[in-house]
C-alpha positions as CSV (number, residue, x, y, z in Angstrom):
1,M,125.8,-131.5,-39.5
2,I,123.7,-132.6,-36.4
3,I,120.2,-134.2,-37.2
4,N,117.8,-135.9,-34.7
5,L,116.9,-139.5,-35.3
6,K,113.7,-141.1,-34.4
7,F,113.0,-144.7,-34.5
8,F,109.7,-146.4,-33.9
9,A,108.2,-149.8,-32.8
10,S,110.6,-152.8,-34.6
11,L,113.1,-150.4,-35.7
12,R,114.1,-149.2,-32.3
13,P,117.2,-151.7,-32.1
14,Y,118.9,-149.9,-34.8
15,M,119.0,-146.9,-32.8
16,P,122.5,-145.7,-31.8
17,G,122.5,-146.2,-27.6
18,D,119.4,-147.7,-26.7
19,K,117.3,-144.3,-26.7
20,D,114.1,-143.5,-28.5
21,E,115.6,-140.7,-30.2
22,S,119.4,-139.5,-30.9
23,W,121.2,-136.6,-31.9
24,V,123.9,-138.1,-34.6
25,D,126.5,-136.2,-36.4
26,V,126.3,-136.9,-40.4
27,Q,128.2,-135.5,-43.6
28,M,127.1,-132.7,-45.1
29,E,125.2,-134.0,-48.6
30,T,123.9,-137.4,-46.9
31,N,120.6,-138.2,-47.6
32,V,118.0,-140.6,-45.6
33,G,119.3,-143.9,-47.3
34,E,122.9,-143.3,-46.2
35,V,122.0,-142.7,-42.7
36,L,120.1,-146.1,-42.5
37,D,122.5,-147.8,-44.3
38,Y,125.2,-146.7,-42.3
39,L,123.2,-147.8,-38.9
40,K,122.7,-151.1,-41.0
41,V,119.0,-151.0,-40.5
42,P,118.1,-153.4,-43.5
43,P,115.9,-151.9,-46.6
44,D,112.8,-153.6,-46.3
45,K,112.1,-152.7,-42.9
46,P,111.3,-149.2,-42.9
47,K,108.7,-148.1,-44.9
48,I,107.6,-144.7,-43.7
49,Y,110.0,-141.8,-43.5
50,L,109.2,-138.5,-42.2
51,L,111.6,-135.3,-42.4
52,N,110.5,-132.7,-40.1
53,G,107.0,-134.5,-40.1
54,V,107.1,-134.2,-44.0
55,H,107.1,-137.6,-46.3
56,A,110.5,-138.4,-47.3
57,D,112.3,-141.0,-49.3
58,R,115.3,-142.6,-49.1
59,E,117.1,-140.1,-51.7
60,T,115.8,-137.1,-49.5
61,L,118.9,-135.0,-48.6
62,L,119.5,-133.7,-45.0
63,K,120.0,-130.2,-43.4
64,E,121.3,-129.0,-40.1
65,G,118.7,-129.8,-37.4
66,D,116.4,-131.9,-39.2
67,V,114.3,-134.4,-37.6
68,L,114.4,-138.1,-39.1
69,S,111.5,-140.2,-38.0
70,V,111.5,-143.8,-39.1
71,F,108.4,-146.0,-39.0
72,P,108.1,-150.2,-39.9
73,P,105.0,-151.1,-41.9
74,V,101.7,-150.3,-40.3
75,A,99.1,-152.9,-39.8
76,G,95.3,-152.6,-38.1
77,G,92.0,-153.8,-38.3
């Protein structure tokens, strides 16, 4: 099944193929954590996961056409 990945800020180097977003083919019943593990994203790097604009976690299962956005820790002041 095909999903859309969007990595932000310091996570962009883990994106397949030097782009801001990428359509990737994953197995059915794949969860967020499995995609990140496959891309070798260290588990402590991402802090916010959005699946189709809604908060998710590493155990959330993906479906065909999902948009997974991954953000590092956010700081501000």
